[in-house]
GUVOLO-488319 format. One record per atom (N, C-alpha, C): residue number from 0; residue in three letters; atom name; x, y, z. Coordinates in steps of 0.2 Angstrom, whole numbers, plus 5000, padded with zeros to 4 digits. Atoms other than C-alpha are relative to their C-alpha. Last residue first. Example, Ala and Ser with C-alpha at 12.3 -4.5 7.8 and 13.67 -1.06 7.14 Angstrom:
2
+-----+------+------+------+------+------+
! pos ! code ! site !    x !    y !    z !
+-----+------+------+------+------+------+
!   1 !  SER !    N ! 4996 ! 4994 ! 4999 !
!   1 !  SER !   CA ! 5068 ! 4995 ! 5036 !
!   1 !  SER !    C ! 4996 ! 5005 ! 5003 !
!   0 !  ALA !    N ! 5004 ! 4994 ! 5000 !
!   0 !  ALA !   CA ! 5062 ! 4978 ! 5039 !
!   0 !  ALA !    C ! 5004 ! 5006 ! 5000 !
+-----+------+------+------+------+------+
This chain:
88
+-----+------+------+------+------+------+
! pos ! code ! site !    x !    y !    z !
+-----+------+------+------+------+------+
!  87 !  GLY !    N ! 4996 ! 4997 ! 5006 !
!  87 !  GLY !   CA ! 5108 ! 4912 ! 4801 !
!  87 !  GLY !    C ! 4997 ! 4999 ! 4994 !
!  86 !  GLY !    N ! 5001 ! 5004 ! 5006 !
!  86 !  GLY !   CA ! 5101 ! 4909 ! 4818 !
!  86 !  GLY !    C ! 5004 ! 5003 ! 4994 !
!  85 !  ALA !    N ! 4994 ! 5000 ! 5004 !
!  85 !  ALA !   CA ! 5099 ! 4916 ! 4835 !
!  85 !  ALA !    C ! 4999 ! 4996 ! 4994 !
!  84 !  ALA !    N ! 5000 ! 5005 ! 5005 !
!  84 !  ALA !   CA ! 5084 ! 4922 ! 4845 !
!  84 !  ALA !    C ! 5007 ! 5000 ! 4996 !
!  83 !  PRO !    N ! 4995 ! 4999 ! 5005 !
!  83 !  PRO !   CA ! 5082 ! 4930 ! 4862 !
!  83 !  PRO !    C ! 5000 ! 4995 ! 4994 !
!  82 !  PRO !    N ! 4994 ! 5003 ! 4998 !
!  82 !  PRO !   CA ! 5065 ! 4927 ! 4869 !
!  82 !  PRO !    C ! 5006 ! 5002 ! 4995 !
!  81 !  PHE !    N ! 4997 ! 5005 ! 5004 !
!  81 !  PHE !   CA ! 5050 ! 4938 ! 4864 !
!  81 !  PHE !    C ! 5007 ! 4998 ! 5003 !
!  80 !  ILE !    N ! 4994 ! 5002 ! 4998 !
!  80 !  ILE !   CA ! 5039 ! 4948 ! 4875 !
!  80 !  ILE !    C ! 5003 ! 4994 ! 4996 !
!  79 !  ASP !    N ! 4998 ! 5006 ! 5003 !
!  79 !  ASP !   CA ! 5024 ! 4958 ! 4869 !
!  79 !  ASP !    C ! 5007 ! 4998 ! 5002 !
!  78 !  ILE !    N ! 4993 ! 5002 ! 4999 !
!  78 !  ILE !   CA ! 5016 ! 4971 ! 4880 !
!  78 !  ILE !    C ! 5001 ! 4993 ! 4997 !
!  77 !  GLU !    N ! 4999 ! 5007 ! 5002 !
!  77 !  GLU !   CA ! 4999 ! 4979 ! 4875 !
!  77 !  GLU !    C ! 5008 ! 4999 ! 5000 !
!  76 !  ASP !    N ! 4994 ! 5002 ! 5003 !
!  76 !  ASP !   CA ! 4993 ! 4995 ! 4883 !
!  76 !  ASP !    C ! 5001 ! 4992 ! 4999 !
!  75 !  GLY !    N ! 5001 ! 5002 ! 5006 !
!  75 !  GLY !   CA ! 4974 ! 4997 ! 4887 !
!  75 !  GLY !    C ! 5007 ! 4998 ! 4996 !
!  74 !  ASP !    N ! 5006 ! 5005 ! 5001 !
!  74 !  ASP !   CA ! 4976 ! 5008 ! 4902 !
!  74 !  ASP !    C ! 5000 ! 4998 ! 4992 !
!  73 !  LYS !    N ! 5007 ! 4997 ! 4999 !
!  73 !  LYS !   CA ! 4993 ! 5017 ! 4902 !
!  73 !  LYS !    C ! 4995 ! 4994 ! 4999 !
!  72 !  ILE !    N ! 5005 ! 5005 ! 5003 !
!  72 !  ILE !   CA ! 5011 ! 5011 ! 4904 !
!  72 !  ILE !    C ! 4993 ! 5003 ! 5002 !
!  71 !  LYS !    N ! 5006 ! 4999 ! 4997 !
!  71 !  LYS !   CA ! 5026 ! 5023 ! 4907 !
!  71 !  LYS !    C ! 4995 ! 4996 ! 4996 !
!  70 !  THR !    N ! 5005 ! 4998 ! 5005 !
!  70 !  THR !   CA ! 5042 ! 5016 ! 4902 !
!  70 !  THR !    C ! 4994 ! 5000 ! 5003 !
!  69 !  SER !    N ! 5003 ! 4993 ! 4998 !
!  69 !  SER !   CA ! 5054 ! 5015 ! 4917 !
!  69 !  SER !    C ! 4994 ! 5002 ! 4995 !
!  68 !  LEU !    N ! 5005 ! 5002 ! 4995 !
!  68 !  LEU !   CA ! 5058 ! 4996 ! 4913 !
!  68 !  LEU !    C ! 4997 ! 5006 ! 5003 !
!  67 !  GLY !    N ! 4999 ! 5007 ! 4997 !
!  67 !  GLY !   CA ! 5066 ! 5002 ! 4897 !
!  67 !  GLY !    C ! 4995 ! 4999 ! 5005 !
!  66 !  SER !    N ! 4997 ! 4998 ! 4993 !
!  66 !  SER !   CA ! 5063 ! 5021 ! 4894 !
!  66 !  SER !    C ! 5001 ! 4993 ! 5004 !
!  65 !  LEU !    N ! 5004 ! 4996 ! 4996 !
!  65 !  LEU !   CA ! 5058 ! 5020 ! 4875 !
!  65 !  LEU !    C ! 5004 ! 5002 ! 5007 !
!  64 !  MET !    N ! 5000 ! 4993 ! 5004 !
!  64 !  MET !   CA ! 5071 ! 5013 ! 4863 !
!  64 !  MET !    C ! 4995 ! 5005 ! 5004 !
!  63 !  LEU !    N ! 4993 ! 4997 ! 4999 !
!  63 !  LEU !   CA ! 5074 ! 4999 ! 4876 !
!  63 !  LEU !    C ! 5001 ! 5006 ! 4996 !
!  62 !  ALA !    N ! 5000 ! 4996 ! 4993 !
!  62 !  ALA !   CA ! 5055 ! 4996 ! 4877 !
!  62 !  ALA !    C ! 5007 ! 5003 ! 5001 !
!  61 !  ASN !    N ! 4995 ! 5003 ! 4996 !
!  61 !  ASN !   CA ! 5055 ! 4992 ! 4858 !
!  61 !  ASN !    C ! 5001 ! 5004 ! 5006 !
!  60 !  LEU !    N ! 4993 ! 4996 ! 5000 !
!  60 !  LEU !   CA ! 5039 ! 4999 ! 4851 !
!  60 !  LEU !    C ! 5004 ! 4997 ! 5005 !
!  59 !  GLY !    N ! 4996 ! 5001 ! 5006 !
!  59 !  GLY !   CA ! 5024 ! 4988 ! 4846 !
!  59 !  GLY !    C ! 5007 ! 5003 ! 4999 !
!  58 !  ASN !    N ! 5004 ! 4998 ! 5006 !
!  58 !  ASN !   CA ! 5012 ! 4994 ! 4859 !
!  58 !  ASN !    C ! 5004 ! 5000 ! 4993 !
!  57 !  VAL !    N ! 5005 ! 4997 ! 4997 !
!  57 !  VAL !   CA ! 5026 ! 4991 ! 4872 !
!  57 !  VAL !    C ! 4996 ! 5003 ! 4994 !
!  56 !  LEU !    N ! 5003 ! 4995 ! 5004 !
!  56 !  LEU !   CA ! 5038 ! 4978 ! 4865 !
!  56 !  LEU !    C ! 4994 ! 5003 ! 5004 !
!  55 !  VAL !    N ! 5006 ! 4998 ! 4997 !
!  55 !  VAL !   CA ! 5050 ! 4968 ! 4875 !
!  55 !  VAL !    C ! 4997 ! 5006 ! 4996 !
!  54 !  MET !    N ! 5003 ! 4995 ! 5004 !
!  54 !  MET !   CA ! 5064 ! 4959 ! 4866 !
!  54 !  MET !    C ! 4993 ! 5002 ! 5003 !
!  53 !  TYR !    N ! 5007 ! 5001 ! 5003 !
!  53 !  TYR !   CA ! 5073 ! 4948 ! 4879 !
!  53 !  TYR !    C ! 4998 ! 5006 ! 4996 !
!  52 !  ASP !    N ! 4999 ! 5000 ! 5008 !
!  52 !  ASP !   CA ! 5092 ! 4949 ! 4881 !
!  52 !  ASP !    C ! 4993 ! 4999 ! 4997 !
!  51 !  LYS !    N ! 4995 ! 5004 ! 5003 !
!  51 !  LYS !   CA ! 5090 ! 4953 ! 4900 !
!  51 !  LYS !    C ! 5000 ! 5001 ! 4992 !
!  50 !  LEU !    N ! 5002 ! 5005 ! 5005 !
!  50 !  LEU !   CA ! 5080 ! 4968 ! 4905 !
!  50 !  LEU !    C ! 5006 ! 4996 ! 4998 !
!  49 !  ASP !    N ! 4999 ! 4998 ! 5007 !
!  49 !  ASP !   CA ! 5086 ! 4978 ! 4920 !
!  49 !  ASP !    C ! 4998 ! 4994 ! 4996 !
!  48 !  ASP !    N ! 5005 ! 4994 ! 5003 !
!  48 !  ASP !   CA ! 5082 ! 4979 ! 4938 !
!  48 !  ASP !    C ! 5002 ! 5002 ! 4993 !
!  47 !  ASP !    N ! 4998 ! 4993 ! 4997 !
!  47 !  ASP !   CA ! 5097 ! 4968 ! 4943 !
!  47 !  ASP !    C ! 4996 ! 5006 ! 4997 !
!  46 !  SER !    N ! 4995 ! 5001 ! 4996 !
!  46 !  SER !   CA ! 5091 ! 4954 ! 4931 !
!  46 !  SER !    C ! 5003 ! 5007 ! 5003 !
!  45 !  THR !    N ! 4996 ! 4995 ! 4997 !
!  45 !  THR !   CA ! 5075 ! 4953 ! 4922 !
!  45 !  THR !    C ! 5006 ! 4998 ! 5004 !
!  44 !  ILE !    N ! 4998 ! 4995 ! 5005 !
!  44 !  ILE !   CA ! 5067 ! 4941 ! 4910 !
!  44 !  ILE !    C ! 5004 ! 5006 ! 5002 !
!  43 !  VAL !    N ! 4997 ! 5002 ! 5007 !
!  43 !  VAL !   CA ! 5065 ! 4925 ! 4919 !
!  43 !  VAL !    C ! 5003 ! 5006 ! 4996 !
!  42 !  GLU !    N ! 4994 ! 5004 ! 4999 !
!  42 !  GLU !   CA ! 5062 ! 4931 ! 4937 !
!  42 !  GLU !    C ! 5004 ! 4998 ! 4994 !
!  41 !  ASN !    N ! 4995 ! 4995 ! 4997 !
!  41 !  ASN !   CA ! 5050 ! 4945 ! 4932 !
!  41 !  ASN !    C ! 5007 ! 4996 ! 5001 !
!  40 !  LEU !    N ! 4998 ! 4996 ! 5006 !
!  40 !  LEU !   CA ! 5040 ! 4932 ! 4922 !
!  40 !  LEU !    C ! 5006 ! 5005 ! 5002 !
!  39 !  MET !    N ! 4996 ! 5004 ! 5004 !
!  39 !  MET !   CA ! 5039 ! 4921 ! 4937 !
!  39 !  MET !    C ! 5003 ! 5003 ! 4994 !
!  38 !  PRO !    N ! 4993 ! 5002 ! 4998 !
!  38 !  PRO !   CA ! 5034 ! 4935 ! 4948 !
!  38 !  PRO !    C ! 5004 ! 4995 ! 4996 !
!  37 !  ILE !    N ! 5000 ! 5007 ! 5002 !
!  37 !  ILE !   CA ! 5020 ! 4942 ! 4937 !
!  37 !  ILE !    C ! 5007 ! 4997 ! 5002 !
!  36 !  SER !    N ! 5006 ! 5003 ! 4998 !
!  36 !  SER !   CA ! 5017 ! 4959 ! 4945 !
!  36 !  SER !    C ! 4999 ! 4993 ! 4999 !
!  35 !  SER !    N ! 5000 ! 5002 ! 4993 !
!  35 !  SER !   CA ! 5035 ! 4963 ! 4943 !
!  35 !  SER !    C ! 4994 ! 4997 ! 5003 !
!  34 !  ILE !    N ! 4996 ! 5006 ! 5000 !
!  34 !  ILE !   CA ! 5033 ! 4964 ! 4924 !
!  34 !  ILE !    C ! 5001 ! 4997 ! 5007 !
!  33 !  VAL !    N ! 5004 ! 5006 ! 5003 !
!  33 !  VAL !   CA ! 5019 ! 4976 ! 4926 !
!  33 !  VAL !    C ! 5004 ! 4994 ! 5000 !
!  32 !  ASP !    N ! 5006 ! 5002 ! 4996 !
!  32 !  ASP !   CA ! 5028 ! 4987 ! 4938 !
!  32 !  ASP !    C ! 4996 ! 4994 ! 4998 !
!  31 !  GLY !    N ! 4997 ! 5004 ! 4994 !
!  31 !  GLY !   CA ! 5044 ! 4987 ! 4928 !
!  31 !  GLY !    C ! 4995 ! 4997 ! 5005 !
!  30 !  LEU !    N ! 4999 ! 5007 ! 5002 !
!  30 !  LEU !   CA ! 5034 ! 4993 ! 4913 !
!  30 !  LEU !    C ! 5003 ! 4995 ! 5005 !
!  29 !  ARG !    N ! 4994 ! 5001 ! 5005 !
!  29 !  ARG !   CA ! 5029 ! 5008 ! 4923 !
!  29 !  ARG !    C ! 5000 ! 4993 ! 4998 !
!  28 !  ALA !    N ! 4996 ! 5006 ! 5000 !
!  28 !  ALA !   CA ! 5013 ! 5012 ! 4932 !
!  28 !  ALA !    C ! 5005 ! 5001 ! 4995 !
!  27 !  ASP !    N ! 4993 ! 4998 ! 5002 !
!  27 !  ASP !   CA ! 5007 ! 5030 ! 4936 !
!  27 !  ASP !    C ! 5005 ! 4994 ! 4999 !
!  26 !  ASP !    N ! 5001 ! 4996 ! 5006 !
!  26 !  ASP !   CA ! 4988 ! 5026 ! 4936 !
!  26 !  ASP !    C ! 5007 ! 5003 ! 4998 !
!  25 !  ASP !    N ! 4995 ! 4994 ! 5001 !
!  25 !  ASP !   CA ! 4992 ! 5013 ! 4949 !
!  25 !  ASP !    C ! 4999 ! 5003 ! 4994 !
!  24 !  ASP !    N ! 5004 ! 4994 ! 4998 !
!  24 !  ASP !   CA ! 4977 ! 5001 ! 4952 !
!  24 !  ASP !    C ! 5004 ! 5007 ! 4999 !
!  23 !  LEU !    N ! 4996 ! 4996 ! 4995 !
!  23 !  LEU !   CA ! 4984 ! 4988 ! 4941 !
!  23 !  LEU !    C ! 4996 ! 5006 ! 5002 !
!  22 !  GLU !    N ! 5004 ! 4994 ! 4997 !
!  22 !  GLU !   CA ! 4974 ! 4974 ! 4932 !
!  22 !  GLU !    C ! 5005 ! 5003 ! 5005 !
!  21 !  ILE !    N ! 4998 ! 4998 ! 4994 !
!  21 !  ILE !   CA ! 4985 ! 4962 ! 4921 !
!  21 !  ILE !    C ! 4996 ! 5006 ! 5002 !
!  20 !  VAL !    N ! 5002 ! 4993 ! 4999 !
!  20 !  VAL !   CA ! 4978 ! 4953 ! 4907 !
!  20 !  VAL !    C ! 5001 ! 5001 ! 5007 !
!  19 !  LYS !    N ! 5003 ! 4999 ! 4994 !
!  19 !  LYS !   CA ! 4988 ! 4937 ! 4903 !
!  19 !  LYS !    C ! 4997 ! 5007 ! 5000 !
!  18 !  GLU !    N ! 5003 ! 4993 ! 4999 !
!  18 !  GLU !   CA ! 4993 ! 4929 ! 4887 !
!  18 !  GLU !    C ! 4997 ! 5001 ! 5007 !
!  17 !  ASP !    N ! 4997 ! 4996 ! 5005 !
!  17 !  ASP !   CA ! 5004 ! 4914 ! 4882 !
!  17 !  ASP !    C ! 4997 ! 5007 ! 5000 !
!  16 !  TRP !    N ! 5005 ! 4996 ! 5002 !
!  16 !  TRP !   CA ! 5003 ! 4903 ! 4898 !
!  16 !  TRP !    C ! 5003 ! 5004 ! 4994 !
!  15 !  GLY !    N ! 5006 ! 5003 ! 5000 !
!  15 !  GLY !   CA ! 5013 ! 4890 ! 4906 !
!  15 !  GLY !    C ! 4994 ! 5004 ! 4998 !
!  14 !  LEU !    N ! 5004 ! 4997 ! 4996 !
!  14 !  LEU !   CA ! 5028 ! 4900 ! 4910 !
!  14 !  LEU !    C ! 4993 ! 4997 ! 5001 !
!  13 !  LYS !    N ! 4997 ! 4999 ! 4993 !
!  13 !  LYS !   CA ! 5041 ! 4889 ! 4903 !
!  13 !  LYS !    C ! 4995 ! 5003 ! 5005 !
!  12 !  LYS !    N ! 4999 ! 5006 ! 4996 !
!  12 !  LYS !   CA ! 5030 ! 4883 ! 4889 !
!  12 !  LYS !    C ! 5003 ! 5001 ! 5007 !
!  11 !  ARG !    N ! 5007 ! 5003 ! 4999 !
!  11 !  ARG !   CA ! 5025 ! 4900 ! 4883 !
!  11 !  ARG !    C ! 5000 ! 4994 ! 5004 !
!  10 !  LEU !    N ! 5003 ! 4997 ! 4994 !
!  10 !  LEU !   CA ! 5042 ! 4907 ! 4886 !
!  10 !  LEU !    C ! 4993 ! 4997 ! 5001 !
!   9 !  PHE !    N ! 4999 ! 5005 ! 4994 !
!   9 !  PHE !   CA ! 5049 ! 4894 ! 4873 !
!   9 !  PHE !    C ! 4997 ! 5003 ! 5007 !
!   8 !  ALA !    N ! 4995 ! 5006 ! 5000 !
!   8 !  ALA !   CA ! 5041 ! 4904 ! 4859 !
!   8 !  ALA !    C ! 5001 ! 4996 ! 5006 !
!   7 !  TYR !    N ! 4999 ! 5004 ! 5006 !
!   7 !  TYR !   CA ! 5031 ! 4920 ! 4863 !
!   7 !  TYR !    C ! 5005 ! 4994 ! 5001 !
!   6 !  VAL !    N ! 4993 ! 5003 ! 5000 !
!   6 !  VAL !   CA ! 5024 ! 4929 ! 4878 !
!   6 !  VAL !    C ! 5000 ! 4996 ! 4994 !
!   5 !  ARG !    N ! 4999 ! 5006 ! 5004 !
!   5 !  ARG !   CA ! 5009 ! 4941 ! 4878 !
!   5 !  ARG !    C ! 5007 ! 4998 ! 5000 !
!   4 !  VAL !    N ! 4993 ! 5002 ! 5000 !
!   4 !  VAL !   CA ! 5005 ! 4954 ! 4892 !
!   4 !  VAL !    C ! 4999 ! 4993 ! 4996 !
!   3 !  LYS !    N ! 5000 ! 5006 ! 5003 !
!   3 !  LYS !   CA ! 4988 ! 4964 ! 4890 !
!   3 !  LYS !    C ! 5008 ! 4998 ! 5000 !
!   2 !  ILE !    N ! 4995 ! 5000 ! 5005 !
!   2 !  ILE !   CA ! 4986 ! 4979 ! 4902 !
!   2 !  ILE !    C ! 5001 ! 4992 ! 4998 !
!   1 !  ARG !    N ! 4999 ! 5007 ! 5003 !
!   1 !  ARG !   CA ! 4971 ! 4984 ! 4911 !
!   1 !  ARG !    C ! 5005 ! 5000 ! 4995 !
!   0 !  MET !    N ! 4998 ! 5001 ! 5007 !
!   0 !  MET !   CA ! 4970 ! 4999 ! 4922 !
!   0 !  MET !    C ! 5001 ! 4993 ! 4998 !
+-----+------+------+------+------+------+
């Protein structure tokens, strides 16, 4: 299965890319599997098997409103990752 992962803001500079297409052989993949397949991304946005303060969208839906890192992923899904933001 193919999944598109996009990162935004300072994550682009930190990771050195803005978009990756990930190929997974597992038809029962979860969001955590996708993230852990990109070690540097995994290191930056997760802690103790949980998402840090990053907003992770799966097909436009907040992963925290789904099943977090256990959210089931299917072929063609798109994952967008935004760093924490502050302002006023």
